C-alpha positions as CSV (number, residue, x, y, z in Angstrom):
1,M,40.4,17.7,-26.2
2,E,36.6,17.8,-26.3
3,R,34.8,15.4,-24.0
4,K,32.4,13.1,-25.7
5,L,28.9,13.0,-24.4
6,L,28.2,9.3,-24.6
7,N,25.3,8.8,-22.2
8,R,22.0,10.6,-21.4
9,I,21.8,9.7,-17.7
10,K,21.6,13.4,-16.7
11,V,18.7,14.0,-19.1
12,I,16.8,10.9,-18.0
13,L,17.3,11.8,-14.3
14,A,15.9,15.3,-15.0
15,E,12.9,13.9,-17.0
16,K,12.1,11.5,-14.1
17,G,12.6,14.1,-11.4
18,K,15.4,12.1,-9.8
19,T,18.8,13.1,-8.4
20,N,22.3,11.8,-8.6
21,K,22.0,11.0,-4.9
22,W,18.8,9.0,-5.4
23,L,20.5,7.0,-8.2
24,S,23.6,6.3,-6.1
25,E,21.4,5.0,-3.3
26,Q,19.4,2.8,-5.6
27,L,22.6,1.3,-7.1
28,G,24.7,1.1,-3.9
29,K,27.4,3.2,-5.5
30,D,29.4,6.2,-4.3
31,P,27.7,9.5,-5.3
32,A,31.1,10.6,-6.7
33,I,31.0,7.7,-9.2
34,V,27.5,8.5,-10.2
35,S,28.4,12.1,-10.6
36,K,31.2,11.2,-13.1
37,W,28.7,9.2,-15.1
38,V,26.1,12.0,-15.1
39,T,28.7,14.5,-16.3
40,N,30.2,12.1,-18.8
41,T,33.6,12.3,-17.1
42,S,33.6,8.5,-17.1
43,Q,31.2,5.8,-18.3
44,P,29.4,2.9,-16.5
45,N,30.0,-0.6,-17.8
46,V,27.3,-2.5,-19.7
47,E,26.1,-4.3,-16.6
48,M,25.7,-1.0,-14.7
49,L,23.9,0.6,-17.6
50,I,21.4,-2.2,-17.4
51,Q,20.9,-1.6,-13.7
52,I,20.6,2.1,-14.2
53,A,17.9,1.5,-16.9
54,K,16.0,-0.7,-14.5
55,C,16.1,1.9,-11.7
56,L,14.9,4.6,-14.1
57,E,12.4,2.4,-15.8
58,V,13.7,3.0,-19.3
59,K,15.4,1.0,-22.0
60,V,19.2,0.9,-22.1
61,D,19.0,2.5,-25.5
62,D,17.4,5.5,-24.0
63,L,20.5,6.1,-21.9
64,L,22.9,6.1,-24.8
65,R,23.6,8.9,-27.3
66,T,23.6,7.5,-30.9
67,E,24.9,10.6,-32.7
């Protein structure tokens, strides 16, 4: 089964020059959880997407794939 790429967190982190570790520290989350979000193995909930967007100074829409 092909894994769906639902979020663009990895892309936005790269564009901003930030790391998974930096994001996990900002959110107070385990780096392993953030890694799963970045690799699209699992997805953050809506509230967490809002927090991620604030940390990265982007709109929530920028974190989501629409295709």
